N, CA, C, O and the ligand as a Tripos MOL2 file, in Angstrom:
@<TRIPOS>MOLECULE
protein
  309   307    78     0     0
PROTEIN
NO_CHARGES

@<TRIPOS>ATOM
      1 N           0.8480   -1.1840    0.0000 N.3       1 MET1
      2 CA          0.0000    0.0000    0.0000 C.3       1 MET1
      3 C           0.8910    1.2450    0.0000 C.2       1 MET1
      4 O           1.8280    1.3380    0.7930 O.2       1 MET1
      5 N           0.6090    2.1720   -0.8620 N.am      2 GLU2
      6 CA          1.3860    3.4110   -0.9500 C.3       2 GLU2
      7 C           1.1410    4.2650    0.2910 C.2       2 GLU2
      8 O           0.0190    4.3230    0.7940 O.2       2 GLU2
      9 N           2.1930    4.9310    0.7870 N.am      3 PRO3
     10 CA          1.9730    5.8280    1.9280 C.3       3 PRO3
     11 C           0.9120    6.8750    1.5840 C.2       3 PRO3
     12 O           0.9460    7.4730    0.5090 O.2       3 PRO3
     13 N          -0.0100    7.0850    2.4880 N.am      4 GLY4
     14 CA         -1.0520    8.0850    2.2630 C.3       4 GLY4
     15 C          -2.2560    7.5870    1.5000 C.2       4 GLY4
     16 O          -3.2130    8.3370    1.3100 O.2       4 GLY4
     17 N          -2.2370    6.3320    1.0520 N.am      5 SER5
     18 CA         -3.4000    5.8340    0.3170 C.3       5 SER5
     19 C          -4.3310    5.0780    1.2690 C.2       5 SER5
     20 O          -3.8930    4.5020    2.2650 O.2       5 SER5
     21 N          -5.5990    5.0940    0.9430 N.am      6 LEU6
     22 CA         -6.6020    4.4560    1.7950 C.3       6 LEU6
     23 C          -6.5380    2.9390    1.6540 C.2       6 LEU6
     24 O          -6.2080    2.4280    0.5840 O.2       6 LEU6
     25 N          -6.8530    2.2170    2.7280 N.am      7 PRO7
     26 CA         -6.8370    0.7570    2.6570 C.3       7 PRO7
     27 C          -7.9220    0.2290    1.7280 C.2       7 PRO7
     28 O          -9.0410    0.7400    1.7030 O.2       7 PRO7
     29 N          -7.5720   -0.8050    0.9630 N.am      8 THR8
     30 CA         -8.5530   -1.4050    0.0580 C.3       8 THR8
     31 C          -8.7840   -2.8840    0.3580 C.2       8 THR8
     32 O          -9.6750   -3.5070   -0.2200 O.2       8 THR8
     33 N          -7.9780   -3.4450    1.2640 N.am      9 THR9
     34 CA         -8.1640   -4.8460    1.6380 C.3       9 THR9
     35 C          -8.3690   -4.9380    3.1410 C.2       9 THR9
     36 O          -8.0760   -3.9950    3.8750 O.2       9 THR9
     37 N          -8.8710   -6.0710    3.5890 N.am     10 ALA10
     38 CA         -9.0960   -6.2900    5.0230 C.3      10 ALA10
     39 C          -7.7870   -6.1840    5.7910 C.2      10 ALA10
     40 O          -7.7570   -5.5970    6.8730 O.2      10 ALA10
     41 N          -6.7130   -6.7350    5.2590 N.am     11 ASP11
     42 CA         -5.4200   -6.6770    5.9510 C.3      11 ASP11
     43 C          -4.9100   -5.2410    6.0460 C.2      11 ASP11
     44 O          -4.4030   -4.8310    7.0900 O.2      11 ASP11
     45 N          -5.0400   -4.4830    4.9730 N.am     12 GLN12
     46 CA         -4.6090   -3.0790    4.9900 C.3      12 GLN12
     47 C          -5.4370   -2.2810    5.9970 C.2      12 GLN12
     48 O          -4.9100   -1.4230    6.7060 O.2      12 GLN12
     49 N          -6.7310   -2.5720    6.0530 N.am     13 TYR13
     50 CA         -7.5880   -1.8440    6.9860 C.3      13 TYR13
     51 C          -7.2050   -2.1610    8.4280 C.2      13 TYR13
     52 O          -7.1200   -1.2590    9.2610 O.2      13 TYR13
     53 N          -6.9760   -3.4330    8.7220 N.am     14 ALA14
     54 CA         -6.5630   -3.8220   10.0780 C.3      14 ALA14
     55 C          -5.2420   -3.1500   10.4370 C.2      14 ALA14
     56 O          -5.0650   -2.7070   11.5720 O.2      14 ALA14
     57 N          -4.3160   -3.0680    9.4880 N.am     15 ALA15
     58 CA         -3.0300   -2.4170    9.7520 C.3      15 ALA15
     59 C          -3.2310   -0.9290   10.0480 C.2      15 ALA15
     60 O          -2.5700   -0.3740   10.9260 O.2      15 ALA15
     61 N          -4.1360   -0.2910    9.3200 N.am     16 ALA16
     62 CA         -4.4080    1.1330    9.5550 C.3      16 ALA16
     63 C          -5.0010    1.3380   10.9490 C.2      16 ALA16
     64 O          -4.6370    2.2890   11.6410 O.2      16 ALA16
     65 N          -5.9010    0.4640   11.3620 N.am     17 LEU17
     66 CA         -6.4820    0.5720   12.7080 C.3      17 LEU17
     67 C          -5.4010    0.4140   13.7620 C.2      17 LEU17
     68 O          -5.3790    1.1420   14.7550 O.2      17 LEU17
     69 N          -4.5040   -0.5380   13.5440 N.am     18 LYS18
     70 CA         -3.4340   -0.7610   14.5350 C.3      18 LYS18
     71 C          -2.5100    0.4480   14.5990 C.2      18 LYS18
     72 O          -2.0620    0.8220   15.6830 O.2      18 LYS18
     73 N          -2.2170    1.0690   13.4500 N.am     19 ARG19
     74 CA         -1.3860    2.2890   13.4600 C.3      19 ARG19
     75 C          -2.0330    3.3820   14.3020 C.2      19 ARG19
     76 O          -1.3470    4.1290   14.9990 O.2      19 ARG19
     77 N          -3.3640    3.4680   14.2300 N.am     20 MET20
     78 CA         -4.0930    4.4910   15.0030 C.3      20 MET20
     79 C          -4.2910    4.0720   16.4540 C.2      20 MET20
     80 O          -4.8080    4.8400   17.2650 O.2      20 MET20
     81 N          -3.8800    2.8560   16.7740 N.am     21 ARG21
     82 CA         -4.1260    2.2650   18.1000 C.3      21 ARG21
     83 C          -5.6210    2.1780   18.3780 C.2      21 ARG21
     84 O          -6.0680    2.3220   19.5150 O.2      21 ARG21
     85 N          -6.3770    1.9390   17.3220 N.am     22 ALA22
     86 CA         -7.8180    1.7190   17.4560 C.3      22 ALA22
     87 C          -8.0640    0.2200   17.6360 C.2      22 ALA22
     88 O          -7.2740   -0.6080   17.1820 O.2      22 ALA22
     89 N          -9.1470   -0.1080   18.2920 N.am     23 ASP23
     90 CA         -9.4950   -1.5110   18.5030 C.3      23 ASP23
     91 C          -9.8920   -2.1350   17.1690 C.2      23 ASP23
     92 O         -10.7660   -1.6180   16.4730 O.2      23 ASP23
     93 N          -9.2560   -3.2350   16.8190 N.am     24 VAL24
     94 CA         -9.5470   -3.9000   15.5460 C.3      24 VAL24
     95 C         -10.8350   -4.7180   15.6430 C.2      24 VAL24
     96 O         -11.4630   -5.0270   14.6300 O.2      24 VAL24
     97 N         -11.2250   -5.0680   16.8830 N.am     25 ARG25
     98 CA        -12.4340   -5.8840   17.0490 C.3      25 ARG25
     99 C         -13.6850   -5.0530   16.7650 C.2      25 ARG25
    100 O         -13.7240   -3.8460   17.0050 O.2      25 ARG25
    101 N         -14.6830   -5.7250   16.2560 N.am     26 CYS26
    102 CA        -15.9710   -5.0800   16.0170 C.3      26 CYS26
    103 C         -16.6440   -4.7960   17.3570 C.2      26 CYS26
    104 O         -16.7170   -5.6910   18.1990 O.2      26 CYS26
    105 N         -17.1400   -3.5700   17.5810 N.am     27 PRO27
    106 CA        -17.8130   -3.2730   18.8440 C.3      27 PRO27
    107 C         -19.1520   -4.0020   18.9920 C.2      27 PRO27
    108 O         -19.7070   -4.0590   20.0900 O.2      27 PRO27
    109 N         -19.6630   -4.5470   17.9130 N.am     28 SER28
    110 CA        -20.9400   -5.2400   17.9600 C.3      28 SER28
    111 C         -20.7830   -6.7330   18.2240 C.2      28 SER28
    112 O         -21.5180   -7.2910   19.0390 O.2      28 SER28
    113 N         -19.8380   -7.3930   17.5530 N.am     29 CYS29
    114 CA        -19.7270   -8.8580   17.6680 C.3      29 CYS29
    115 C         -18.3620   -9.3180   18.1820 C.2      29 CYS29
    116 O         -18.1500  -10.5130   18.3850 O.2      29 CYS29
    117 N         -17.4390   -8.3810   18.3920 N.am     30 SER30
    118 CA        -16.1090   -8.6530   18.9490 C.3      30 SER30
    119 C         -15.2010   -9.4810   18.0380 C.2      30 SER30
    120 O         -14.1340   -9.9190   18.4690 O.2      30 SER30
    121 N         -15.6040   -9.6970   16.8020 N.am     31 ARG31
    122 CA        -14.7220  -10.4300   15.8840 C.3      31 ARG31
    123 C         -13.9010   -9.4310   15.0760 C.2      31 ARG31
    124 O         -14.1460   -8.2260   15.1300 O.2      31 ARG31
    125 N         -12.9270   -9.9380   14.3320 N.am     32 GLU32
    126 CA        -12.0370   -9.0830   13.5380 C.3      32 GLU32
    127 C         -12.1410   -9.4580   12.0640 C.2      32 GLU32
    128 O         -11.7370  -10.5480   11.6600 O.2      32 GLU32
    129 N         -12.6780   -8.5570   11.2810 N.am     33 GLY33
    130 CA        -12.7840   -8.7980    9.8480 C.3      33 GLY33
    131 C         -13.5310   -7.6570    9.1880 C.2      33 GLY33
    132 O         -14.7470   -7.7150    9.0020 O.2      33 GLY33
    133 N         -12.7810   -6.6080    8.8330 N.am     34 TRP34
    134 CA        -13.4110   -5.4180    8.2660 C.3      34 TRP34
    135 C         -13.2320   -5.3770    6.7640 C.2      34 TRP34
    136 O         -12.1400   -5.6170    6.2490 O.2      34 TRP34
    137 N         -14.3140   -5.0710    6.0640 N.am     35 LEU35
    138 CA        -14.2740   -4.8950    4.6140 C.3      35 LEU35
    139 C         -14.2780   -3.3970    4.3280 C.2      35 LEU35
    140 O         -15.3020   -2.7380    4.5070 O.2      35 LEU35
    141 N         -13.1350   -2.8470    3.8820 N.am     36 PRO36
    142 CA        -13.1170   -1.4180    3.5920 C.3      36 PRO36
    143 C         -13.9950   -1.1030    2.3940 C.2      36 PRO36
    144 O         -13.9580   -1.7880    1.3720 O.2      36 PRO36
    145 N         -14.7820   -0.0530    2.5440 N.am     37 GLY37
    146 CA        -15.6570    0.3600    1.4530 C.3      37 GLY37
    147 C         -15.0980    1.6020    0.8020 C.2      37 GLY37
    148 O         -13.9630    1.6060    0.3260 O.2      37 GLY37
    149 N         -15.8840    2.6470    0.7800 N.am     38 GLY38
    150 CA        -15.4480    3.8940    0.1700 C.3      38 GLY38
    151 C         -15.6940    5.0520    1.0950 C.2      38 GLY38
    152 O         -15.8530    4.8840    2.3040 O.2      38 GLY38
    153 N         -15.7230    6.2330    0.5130 N.am     39 GLN39
    154 CA        -15.9040    7.4340    1.3020 C.3      39 GLN39
    155 C         -17.3420    7.9090    1.2080 C.2      39 GLN39
    156 O         -18.0360    7.6840    0.2170 O.2      39 GLN39
    157 N         -17.7640    8.5720    2.2690 N.am     40 ALA40
    158 CA        -19.1150    9.1240    2.3250 C.3      40 ALA40
    159 C         -19.0470   10.4880    2.9800 C.2      40 ALA40
    160 O         -18.0600   10.8250    3.6350 O.2      40 ALA40
    161 N         -20.0930   11.2670    2.8040 N.am     41 GLY41
    162 CA        -20.1850   12.5670    3.4570 C.3      41 GLY41
    163 C         -21.3110   12.5360    4.4740 C.2      41 GLY41
    164 O         -22.4580   12.2480    4.1300 O.2      41 GLY41
    165 N         -20.9860   12.8310    5.7250 N.am     42 VAL42
    166 CA        -21.9870   12.8390    6.7920 C.3      42 VAL42
    167 C         -22.3580   14.2860    7.0840 C.2      42 VAL42
    168 O         -21.5120   15.0600    7.5310 O.2      42 VAL42
    169 N         -23.6180   14.6660    6.8350 N.am     43 PRO43
    170 CA        -24.0140   16.0460    7.0790 C.3      43 PRO43
    171 C         -24.0770   16.3510    8.5740 C.2      43 PRO43
    172 O         -24.5980   15.5570    9.3570 O.2      43 PRO43
    173 N         -23.5440   17.4990    8.9580 N.am     44 ILE44
    174 CA        -23.5390   17.9280   10.3510 C.3      44 ILE44
    175 C         -24.5480   19.0630   10.4960 C.2      44 ILE44
    176 O         -24.3550   20.1510    9.9520 O.2      44 ILE44
    177 N         -25.6230   18.8010   11.2330 N.am     45 GLU45
    178 CA        -26.7040   19.7790   11.3680 C.3      45 GLU45
    179 C         -26.2160   21.1030   11.9290 C.2      45 GLU45
    180 O         -26.6070   22.1690   11.4540 O.2      45 GLU45
    181 N         -25.3590   21.0330   12.9430 N.am     46 GLU46
    182 CA        -24.8960   22.2500   13.6030 C.3      46 GLU46
    183 C         -24.0720   23.1380   12.6730 C.2      46 GLU46
    184 O         -23.8220   24.3030   12.9830 O.2      46 GLU46
    185 N         -23.6550   22.5920   11.5430 N.am     47 HIS47
    186 CA        -22.8660   23.3640   10.5780 C.3      47 HIS47
    187 C         -23.6290   23.5070    9.2600 C.2      47 HIS47
    188 O         -23.0400   23.4980    8.1790 O.2      47 HIS47
    189 N         -24.9440   23.6380    9.3760 N.am     48 GLY48
    190 CA        -25.7650   23.8960    8.2100 C.3      48 GLY48
    191 C         -25.7530   22.7760    7.1820 C.2      48 GLY48
    192 O         -25.9450   23.0240    5.9920 O.2      48 GLY48
    193 N         -25.5300   21.5540    7.6280 N.am     49 GLY49
    194 CA        -25.5210   20.4300    6.7040 C.3      49 GLY49
    195 C         -24.1880   20.2150    6.0180 C.2      49 GLY49
    196 O         -24.0550   19.3210    5.1820 O.2      49 GLY49
    197 N         -23.1960   21.0320    6.3640 N.am     50 GLN50
    198 CA        -21.8600   20.8310    5.8020 C.3      50 GLN50
    199 C         -21.4050   19.4190    6.1570 C.2      50 GLN50
    200 O         -21.6500   18.9350    7.2620 O.2      50 GLN50
    201 N         -20.7440   18.7690    5.2100 N.am     51 LYS51
    202 CA        -20.4260   17.3550    5.3990 C.3      51 LYS51
    203 C         -18.9930   17.1350    5.8550 C.2      51 LYS51
    204 O         -18.0650   17.8220    5.4300 O.2      51 LYS51
    205 N         -18.8460   16.1490    6.7390 N.am     52 VAL52
    206 CA        -17.5260   15.6640    7.0940 C.3      52 VAL52
    207 C         -17.3030   14.3840    6.2900 C.2      52 VAL52
    208 O         -18.1630   13.5040    6.2630 O.2      52 VAL52
    209 N         -16.1600   14.2880    5.6450 N.am     53 VAL53
    210 CA        -15.8590   13.1220    4.8120 C.3      53 VAL53
    211 C         -15.3320   12.0030    5.6980 C.2      53 VAL53
    212 O         -14.4240   12.2090    6.5030 O.2      53 VAL53
    213 N         -15.9030   10.8310    5.5430 N.am     54 VAL54
    214 CA        -15.4770    9.6630    6.3100 C.3      54 VAL54
    215 C         -15.2230    8.4920    5.3560 C.2      54 VAL54
    216 O         -15.7620    8.4320    4.2520 O.2      54 VAL54
    217 N         -14.3890    7.5720    5.8200 N.am     55 HIS55
    218 CA        -14.1800    6.3100    5.1120 C.3      55 HIS55
    219 C         -14.9780    5.2560    5.8690 C.2      55 HIS55
    220 O         -14.9100    5.1770    7.0950 O.2      55 HIS55
    221 N         -15.7240    4.4590    5.1410 N.am     56 VAL56
    222 CA        -16.6450    3.4970    5.7320 C.3      56 VAL56
    223 C         -16.1010    2.0800    5.5600 C.2      56 VAL56
    224 O         -15.6000    1.7200    4.4950 O.2      56 VAL56
    225 N         -16.2070    1.2820    6.6300 N.am     57 ALA57
    226 CA        -15.8720   -0.1410    6.5550 C.3      57 ALA57
    227 C         -16.9930   -0.9310    7.2270 C.2      57 ALA57
    228 O         -17.6470   -0.4470    8.1500 O.2      57 ALA57
    229 N         -17.1970   -2.1480    6.7480 N.am     58 VAL58
    230 CA        -18.2880   -2.9880    7.2300 C.3      58 VAL58
    231 C         -17.7220   -4.2600    7.8600 C.2      58 VAL58
    232 O         -16.8240   -4.8910    7.3020 O.2      58 VAL58
    233 N         -18.2530   -4.6310    9.0250 N.am     59 CYS59
    234 CA        -17.8520   -5.8950    9.6560 C.3      59 CYS59
    235 C         -18.3410   -7.0360    8.7750 C.2      59 CYS59
    236 O         -19.5150   -7.1130    8.4140 O.2      59 CYS59
    237 N         -17.3970   -7.9290    8.4380 N.am     60 ASP60
    238 CA        -17.7250   -9.0450    7.5510 C.3      60 ASP60
    239 C         -18.6010  -10.0860    8.2440 C.2      60 ASP60
    240 O         -19.1520  -10.9680    7.5840 O.2      60 ASP60
    241 N         -18.7350   -9.9940    9.5520 N.am     61 PHE61
    242 CA        -19.5010  -11.0040   10.2880 C.3      61 PHE61
    243 C         -20.9170  -10.5420   10.6080 C.2      61 PHE61
    244 O         -21.8740  -11.2910   10.4120 O.2      61 PHE61
    245 N         -21.0580   -9.2950   11.1060 N.am     62 CYS62
    246 CA        -22.3870   -8.8510   11.5510 C.3      62 CYS62
    247 C         -22.9050   -7.6310   10.7960 C.2      62 CYS62
    248 O         -24.0590   -7.2420   10.9780 O.2      62 CYS62
    249 N         -22.0770   -7.0220    9.9560 N.am     63 GLY63
    250 CA        -22.5430   -5.8940    9.1580 C.3      63 GLY63
    251 C         -22.4460   -4.5470    9.8440 C.2      63 GLY63
    252 O         -22.8660   -3.5360    9.2830 O.2      63 GLY63
    253 N         -21.9010   -4.5190   11.0430 N.am     64 PHE64
    254 CA        -21.7200   -3.2340   11.7240 C.3      64 PHE64
    255 C         -20.8660   -2.3180   10.8460 C.2      64 PHE64
    256 O         -19.9140   -2.7720   10.2110 O.2      64 PHE64
    257 N         -21.2050   -1.0440   10.8140 N.am     65 VAL65
    258 CA        -20.4840   -0.0770    9.9880 C.3      65 VAL65
    259 C         -19.6890    0.8500   10.8940 C.2      65 VAL65
    260 O         -20.2170    1.3980   11.8610 O.2      65 VAL65
    261 N         -18.4100    1.0180   10.5680 N.am     66 ARG66
    262 CA        -17.5900    1.9810   11.3120 C.3      66 ARG66
    263 C         -17.0540    3.0190   10.3500 C.2      66 ARG66
    264 O         -16.9430    2.7870    9.1460 O.2      66 ARG66
    265 N         -16.7280    4.1600   10.9100 N.am     67 GLN67
    266 CA        -16.2680    5.2760   10.0880 C.3      67 GLN67
    267 C         -15.0580    5.9260   10.7460 C.2      67 GLN67
    268 O         -15.0130    6.0950   11.9640 O.2      67 GLN67
    269 N         -14.0800    6.2850    9.9250 N.am     68 HIS68
    270 CA        -12.9410    7.0740   10.3720 C.3      68 HIS68
    271 C         -12.6640    8.1040    9.2860 C.2      68 HIS68
    272 O         -12.9910    7.8920    8.1180 O.2      68 HIS68
    273 N         -12.0640    9.2070    9.6750 N.am     69 THR69
    274 CA        -11.7180   10.1780    8.6450 C.3      69 THR69
    275 C         -10.5780    9.6090    7.8000 C.2      69 THR69
    276 O          -9.7100    8.9130    8.3260 O.2      69 THR69
    277 N         -10.5690    9.8950    6.5050 N.am     70 PRO70
    278 CA         -9.4670    9.4330    5.6540 C.3      70 PRO70
    279 C          -8.1190    9.9150    6.1690 C.2      70 PRO70
    280 O          -7.1230    9.2010    6.0580 O.2      70 PRO70
    281 N          -8.0770   11.1170    6.7300 N.am     71 ALA71
    282 CA         -6.8060   11.6590    7.2240 C.3      71 ALA71
    283 C          -6.2460   10.7770    8.3510 C.2      71 ALA71
    284 O          -5.0390   10.5400    8.4130 O.2      71 ALA71
    285 N          -7.1040   10.3050    9.2190 N.am     72 HIS72
    286 CA         -6.6280    9.4510   10.3060 C.3      72 HIS72
    287 C          -6.2090    8.0740    9.7910 C.2      72 HIS72
    288 O          -5.2260    7.5030   10.2640 O.2      72 HIS72
    289 N          -6.9520    7.5460    8.8280 N.am     73 LEU73
    290 CA         -6.6160    6.2120    8.2990 C.3      73 LEU73
    291 C          -5.3000    6.2020    7.5360 C.2      73 LEU73
    292 O          -4.6380    5.1680    7.4470 O.2      73 LEU73
    293 N          -4.9250    7.3360    6.9920 N.am     74 THR74
    294 CA         -3.7420    7.3550    6.1120 C.3      74 THR74
    295 C          -2.5130    7.9620    6.7560 C.2      74 THR74
    296 O          -1.4240    7.8990    6.1860 O.2      74 THR74
    297 N          -2.6630    8.5430    7.9230 N.am     75 ARG75
    298 CA         -1.4840    9.1790    8.4890 C.3      75 ARG75
    299 C          -0.5340    8.1220    9.0740 C.2      75 ARG75
    300 O          -0.9690    7.0970    9.5970 O.2      75 ARG75
    301 N           0.7560    8.3960    8.9730 N.am     76 PRO76
    302 CA          1.7020    7.4640    9.5940 C.3      76 PRO76
    303 C           1.5610    7.5610   11.1040 C.2      76 PRO76
    304 O           0.8380    8.4330   11.5850 O.2      76 PRO76
    305 N           2.1990    6.7310   11.8420 N.am     77 ASN77
    306 CA          2.0470    6.7030   13.2980 C.3      77 ASN77
    307 C           1.8530    8.0560   13.8410 C.2      77 ASN77
    308 O           1.7070    8.2200   15.0520 O.2      77 ASN77
    309 ZN        -19.3060   -7.4010   13.8180 Zn       78 ZN78
@<TRIPOS>BOND
     1     1     2 1
     2     2     3 1
     3     3     4 2
     4     3     5 am
     5     5     6 1
     6     6     7 1
     7     7     8 2
     8     7     9 am
     9     9    10 1
    10    10    11 1
    11    11    12 2
    12    11    13 am
    13    13    14 1
    14    14    15 1
    15    15    16 2
    16    15    17 am
    17    17    18 1
    18    18    19 1
    19    19    20 2
    20    19    21 am
    21    21    22 1
    22    22    23 1
    23    23    24 2
    24    23    25 am
    25    25    26 1
    26    26    27 1
    27    27    28 2
    28    27    29 am
    29    29    30 1
    30    30    31 1
    31    31    32 2
    32    31    33 am
    33    33    34 1
    34    34    35 1
    35    35    36 2
    36    35    37 am
    37    37    38 1
    38    38    39 1
    39    39    40 2
    40    39    41 am
    41    41    42 1
    42    42    43 1
    43    43    44 2
    44    43    45 am
    45    45    46 1
    46    46    47 1
    47    47    48 2
    48    47    49 am
    49    49    50 1
    50    50    51 1
    51    51    52 2
    52    51    53 am
    53    53    54 1
    54    54    55 1
    55    55    56 2
    56    55    57 am
    57    57    58 1
    58    58    59 1
    59    59    60 2
    60    59    61 am
    61    61    62 1
    62    62    63 1
    63    63    64 2
    64    63    65 am
    65    65    66 1
    66    66    67 1
    67    67    68 2
    68    67    69 am
    69    69    70 1
    70    70    71 1
    71    71    72 2
    72    71    73 am
    73    73    74 1
    74    74    75 1
    75    75    76 2
    76    75    77 am
    77    77    78 1
    78    78    79 1
    79    79    80 2
    80    79    81 am
    81    81    82 1
    82    82    83 1
    83    83    84 2
    84    83    85 am
    85    85    86 1
    86    86    87 1
    87    87    88 2
    88    87    89 am
    89    89    90 1
    90    90    91 1
    91    91    92 2
    92    91    93 am
    93    93    94 1
    94    94    95 1
    95    95    96 2
    96    95    97 am
    97    97    98 1
    98    98    99 1
    99    99   100 2
   100    99   101 am
   101   101   102 1
   102   102   103 1
   103   103   104 2
   104   103   105 am
   105   105   106 1
   106   106   107 1
   107   107   108 2
   108   107   109 am
   109   109   110 1
   110   110   111 1
   111   111   112 2
   112   111   113 am
   113   113   114 1
   114   114   115 1
   115   115   116 2
   116   115   117 am
   117   117   118 1
   118   118   119 1
   119   119   120 2
   120   119   121 am
   121   121   122 1
   122   122   123 1
   123   123   124 2
   124   123   125 am
   125   125   126 1
   126   126   127 1
   127   127   128 2
   128   127   129 am
   129   129   130 1
   130   130   131 1
   131   131   132 2
   132   131   133 am
   133   133   134 1
   134   134   135 1
   135   135   136 2
   136   135   137 am
   137   137   138 1
   138   138   139 1
   139   139   140 2
   140   139   141 am
   141   141   142 1
   142   142   143 1
   143   143   144 2
   144   143   145 am
   145   145   146 1
   146   146   147 1
   147   147   148 2
   148   147   149 am
   149   149   150 1
   150   150   151 1
   151   151   152 2
   152   151   153 am
   153   153   154 1
   154   154   155 1
   155   155   156 2
   156   155   157 am
   157   157   158 1
   158   158   159 1
   159   159   160 2
   160   159   161 am
   161   161   162 1
   162   162   163 1
   163   163   164 2
   164   163   165 am
   165   165   166 1
   166   166   167 1
   167   167   168 2
   168   167   169 am
   169   169   170 1
   170   170   171 1
   171   171   172 2
   172   171   173 am
   173   173   174 1
   174   174   175 1
   175   175   176 2
   176   175   177 am
   177   177   178 1
   178   178   179 1
   179   179   180 2
   180   179   181 am
   181   181   182 1
   182   182   183 1
   183   183   184 2
   184   183   185 am
   185   185   186 1
   186   186   187 1
   187   187   188 2
   188   187   189 am
   189   189   190 1
   190   190   191 1
   191   191   192 2
   192   191   193 am
   193   193   194 1
   194   194   195 1
   195   195   196 2
   196   195   197 am
   197   197   198 1
   198   198   199 1
   199   199   200 2
   200   199   201 am
   201   201   202 1
   202   202   203 1
   203   203   204 2
   204   203   205 am
   205   205   206 1
   206   206   207 1
   207   207   208 2
   208   207   209 am
   209   209   210 1
   210   210   211 1
   211   211   212 2
   212   211   213 am
   213   213   214 1
   214   214   215 1
   215   215   216 2
   216   215   217 am
   217   217   218 1
   218   218   219 1
   219   219   220 2
   220   219   221 am
   221   221   222 1
   222   222   223 1
   223   223   224 2
   224   223   225 am
   225   225   226 1
   226   226   227 1
   227   227   228 2
   228   227   229 am
   229   229   230 1
   230   230   231 1
   231   231   232 2
   232   231   233 am
   233   233   234 1
   234   234   235 1
   235   235   236 2
   236   235   237 am
   237   237   238 1
   238   238   239 1
   239   239   240 2
   240   239   241 am
   241   241   242 1
   242   242   243 1
   243   243   244 2
   244   243   245 am
   245   245   246 1
   246   246   247 1
   247   247   248 2
   248   247   249 am
   249   249   250 1
   250   250   251 1
   251   251   252 2
   252   251   253 am
   253   253   254 1
   254   254   255 1
   255   255   256 2
   256   255   257 am
   257   257   258 1
   258   258   259 1
   259   259   260 2
   260   259   261 am
   261   261   262 1
   262   262   263 1
   263   263   264 2
   264   263   265 am
   265   265   266 1
   266   266   267 1
   267   267   268 2
   268   267   269 am
   269   269   270 1
   270   270   271 1
   271   271   272 2
   272   271   273 am
   273   273   274 1
   274   274   275 1
   275   275   276 2
   276   275   277 am
   277   277   278 1
   278   278   279 1
   279   279   280 2
   280   279   281 am
   281   281   282 1
   282   282   283 1
   283   283   284 2
   284   283   285 am
   285   285   286 1
   286   286   287 1
   287   287   288 2
   288   287   289 am
   289   289   290 1
   290   290   291 1
   291   291   292 2
   292   291   293 am
   293   293   294 1
   294   294   295 1
   295   295   296 2
   296   295   297 am
   297   297   298 1
   298   298   299 1
   299   299   300 2
   300   299   301 am
   301   301   302 1
   302   302   303 1
   303   303   304 2
   304   303   305 am
   305   305   306 1
   306   306   307 1
   307   307   308 2
@<TRIPOS>SUBSTRUCTURE
     1 MET1         2 RESIDUE 1 A MET
     2 GLU2         6 RESIDUE 1 A GLU
     3 PRO3        10 RESIDUE 1 A PRO
     4 GLY4        14 RESIDUE 1 A GLY
     5 SER5        18 RESIDUE 1 A SER
     6 LEU6        22 RESIDUE 1 A LEU
     7 PRO7        26 RESIDUE 1 A PRO
     8 THR8        30 RESIDUE 1 A THR
     9 THR9        34 RESIDUE 1 A THR
    10 ALA10       38 RESIDUE 1 A ALA
    11 ASP11       42 RESIDUE 1 A ASP
    12 GLN12       46 RESIDUE 1 A GLN
    13 TYR13       50 RESIDUE 1 A TYR
    14 ALA14       54 RESIDUE 1 A ALA
    15 ALA15       58 RESIDUE 1 A ALA
    16 ALA16       62 RESIDUE 1 A ALA
    17 LEU17       66 RESIDUE 1 A LEU
    18 LYS18       70 RESIDUE 1 A LYS
    19 ARG19       74 RESIDUE 1 A ARG
    20 MET20       78 RESIDUE 1 A MET
    21 ARG21       82 RESIDUE 1 A ARG
    22 ALA22       86 RESIDUE 1 A ALA
    23 ASP23       90 RESIDUE 1 A ASP
    24 VAL24       94 RESIDUE 1 A VAL
    25 ARG25       98 RESIDUE 1 A ARG
    26 CYS26      102 RESIDUE 1 A CYS
    27 PRO27      106 RESIDUE 1 A PRO
    28 SER28      110 RESIDUE 1 A SER
    29 CYS29      114 RESIDUE 1 A CYS
    30 SER30      118 RESIDUE 1 A SER
    31 ARG31      122 RESIDUE 1 A ARG
    32 GLU32      126 RESIDUE 1 A GLU
    33 GLY33      130 RESIDUE 1 A GLY
    34 TRP34      134 RESIDUE 1 A TRP
    35 LEU35      138 RESIDUE 1 A LEU
    36 PRO36      142 RESIDUE 1 A PRO
    37 GLY37      146 RESIDUE 1 A GLY
    38 GLY38      150 RESIDUE 1 A GLY
    39 GLN39      154 RESIDUE 1 A GLN
    40 ALA40      158 RESIDUE 1 A ALA
    41 GLY41      162 RESIDUE 1 A GLY
    42 VAL42      166 RESIDUE 1 A VAL
    43 PRO43      170 RESIDUE 1 A PRO
    44 ILE44      174 RESIDUE 1 A ILE
    45 GLU45      178 RESIDUE 1 A GLU
    46 GLU46      182 RESIDUE 1 A GLU
    47 HIS47      186 RESIDUE 1 A HIS
    48 GLY48      190 RESIDUE 1 A GLY
    49 GLY49      194 RESIDUE 1 A GLY
    50 GLN50      198 RESIDUE 1 A GLN
    51 LYS51      202 RESIDUE 1 A LYS
    52 VAL52      206 RESIDUE 1 A VAL
    53 VAL53      210 RESIDUE 1 A VAL
    54 VAL54      214 RESIDUE 1 A VAL
    55 HIS55      218 RESIDUE 1 A HIS
    56 VAL56      222 RESIDUE 1 A VAL
    57 ALA57      226 RESIDUE 1 A ALA
    58 VAL58      230 RESIDUE 1 A VAL
    59 CYS59      234 RESIDUE 1 A CYS
    60 ASP60      238 RESIDUE 1 A ASP
    61 PHE61      242 RESIDUE 1 A PHE
    62 CYS62      246 RESIDUE 1 A CYS
    63 GLY63      250 RESIDUE 1 A GLY
    64 PHE64      254 RESIDUE 1 A PHE
    65 VAL65      258 RESIDUE 1 A VAL
    66 ARG66      262 RESIDUE 1 A ARG
    67 GLN67      266 RESIDUE 1 A GLN
    68 HIS68      270 RESIDUE 1 A HIS
    69 THR69      274 RESIDUE 1 A THR
    70 PRO70      278 RESIDUE 1 A PRO
    71 ALA71      282 RESIDUE 1 A ALA
    72 HIS72      286 RESIDUE 1 A HIS
    73 LEU73      290 RESIDUE 1 A LEU
    74 THR74      294 RESIDUE 1 A THR
    75 ARG75      298 RESIDUE 1 A ARG
    76 PRO76      302 RESIDUE 1 A PRO
    77 ASN77      306 RESIDUE 1 A ASN
    78 ZN78       309 GROUP 0 **** ****
């Protein structure tokens, strides 16, 4: 994976979580297996609907969805 690029595989995503010292386990089912998806914009009401860009991943076991900012997923330690 190129430095600064978003994870596209489950292994790359797990590595990005570990770099952030985030828990790799799913908060819903406690298993480890994230399928990285793409980016989405989440509208923030307090900012007039202005969107914060997030990267979305789905738990391969229970479907729980987690989000992190692309900047956090791609930054080195
Ligand atoms: Zn899960």
